[in-house]
N, C-alpha and C positions, 0 to 999 in steps of 0.2 A: 807847577810845571805848565808849559803852555800847553793850550789844546791848537790843533791846528789839522787842517785839511790838507789832504796829500799832497795838493797842487800849492799851497801855501811857500811862502819864503821860509820860513820858521819850520814846517814840515821839510822840506826840500835840506833842509841844515842840516835836520838831525839826523835823519838819513845819511847824508853825507861823511856828517862826523861821526855817525858809528864806524862806517865803512874804513874811515882814515883811520881813527883811535884803535879799531882791532888789528889793523894790518899796521900798523907803527908804533903803538904805543902813546899817552898821552906826550910824551916830552917831544917826541920825534914828529907826530901830528902837526902840521904846518894849517893856521887858517887860513892862509891862500889857499892851497891844495883843497880845504874845506870847501873853502868859497867857490872855488875853480869845479868840483865835482858836483855840486848843487848848480851851478850854473847862476851863481849872484856876484857881486861885487864884494868883495870882503869887510867895508865897513858895514854891512848887512849883520854881520854875525855882535857884532857890539849893539847896534842898534836893536836887536832883535833878541841877544843873550847877557850883554854888557860885557862880558869877557869870554875867555877860552875854557877856562875853570868853569864858568856856569853853561856855558854851551855842550862841555863834556857833562855834567851833572845833569842837565835838561836830558841830553842823548839816554845817557843809563836808565834815568828815571823812566821815560819814555819805554826803554826796552824791556825793564821789570815789568810793567805796566800793561804792556802785550805780551810778557809771560802768565801774568796773573790772569788777565784777560783769557787764556788760552786753556790753562789749567783749570781753573774755577769751574766751568762748566762740565767738562770732563768727568770731575770727583762728585760733582754733585747728583751727575746721572747716572752714576752705577751702584748699585747694589749693598752691599755688605762691607766691612772693610776691608778683605782683600781684594774685593774687586775696586774700592776707592784706588787704594794704594796702587794697582796696576794701571788703573786710569790714568793716575799721576804721571806714573813713569811714564806709558804709551805717550800722554800729551806733552812731557817733557823732552821727548826722544824727535818729536814731530817738530818741537818747537828750534832745539837745538840744529836737527838738520835745516830747518829754514831762515835760523838765524846764527850760524853760526860766528858772527859777534859778541855776543852775549859770553861765551867763553874764552872766545881769544882776546878778550878787555880784561876778563878773570886773570888770564895765564899772567898778563903784562902787569895786573895790578897786583896780582897777590904773591908775587915774587920777594918783595923788600917791602919790610912796612913802613906805610908812609901817611899821611893825612886823607891822601884819596882812597886808600887802603880801609881802614878806617870808618869813613864817612861809609864806604859802599857796605862792610859787614853792618854799620848801624842801622844804617837807610833800607838797606833789602836783603844781604844776605843772612842774617841772623834769622829774620822770620823765614825764609826760605828752608835754612834746619831748622828749624821749632817745629814748621809745617811736616816736614820729612821725618824727623825724628818723633812727633805726637803720633804719626801714624803709625809707625814702627812699633814704639811701645804697643801701641794696641793690640798691635798682631804679635809681639812677643808672649802676650798670653796666652798664645797657643803653644801646645811641647812640640808642634811638629814645624814650627816656624827657627830655623837656625839661630844660633846664639852670637849676630855678630855685633860688634859694637857700633852703637848709633852713628857716630864719627867716620868709622871705616866706611860703613855702609853709606851714607852722605857723599862719601870723594868718590865711591865705588861707583853710585846712580849716576853721579854729574860726569864724572870722568869717562863711565862707559856709552853713556849716553849723548858724550858731545864730542870726544877726541875724534872720532872718525872724520867728523864737519869740520873742526874747528884745524885736523891734519889731511884734508885732501888732499892737498897737492902729492904728501908723501902715500896717501894709499893710492893716488891714479898708478904712482911710479911700481907700486908694490903689484897691483892689479890693474895693468891697463880696461881690460875688460868692464871695471866697475865704476861707476859715474856715485860718485857719495854725496851727490847734489840730486839725485832721482828719489 
């Protein structure tokens, strides 16, 4: 993964790519639009990332790295197992609100099996799933914990935490007084 400060060309391209891939999906997102959004020339994409596919992977890596950096300290600072689980959920909700691109990209990619989806699952999603289900298994030893299947729980958490922000336009139409970005 390319490390870049916020004002560097690679960083601008990563941020622009996330917006474009989230809004349009990989196939419909154009490198011309990504470069324009980043305020750079289109050949800079190939110079820094070698291809659109490599830019997509780097952008997704960047986003998941940010997610891990946000969740880890929240979980570490929490007390017992229940508090760690709650802290992880809260941190994910805050991340999903600040970065709706993550779940927008996941929605685009996860509807049809593809090489990109396999890469996403193998590189990032399987570890996130294992993290959540491991904590859930620990909590399930307490009889007060409801007997919810770990896979159902995972998707309830991901969907519940992110859908308001992924579908912000719909939410604003339903509730004009509500700003999901706040």
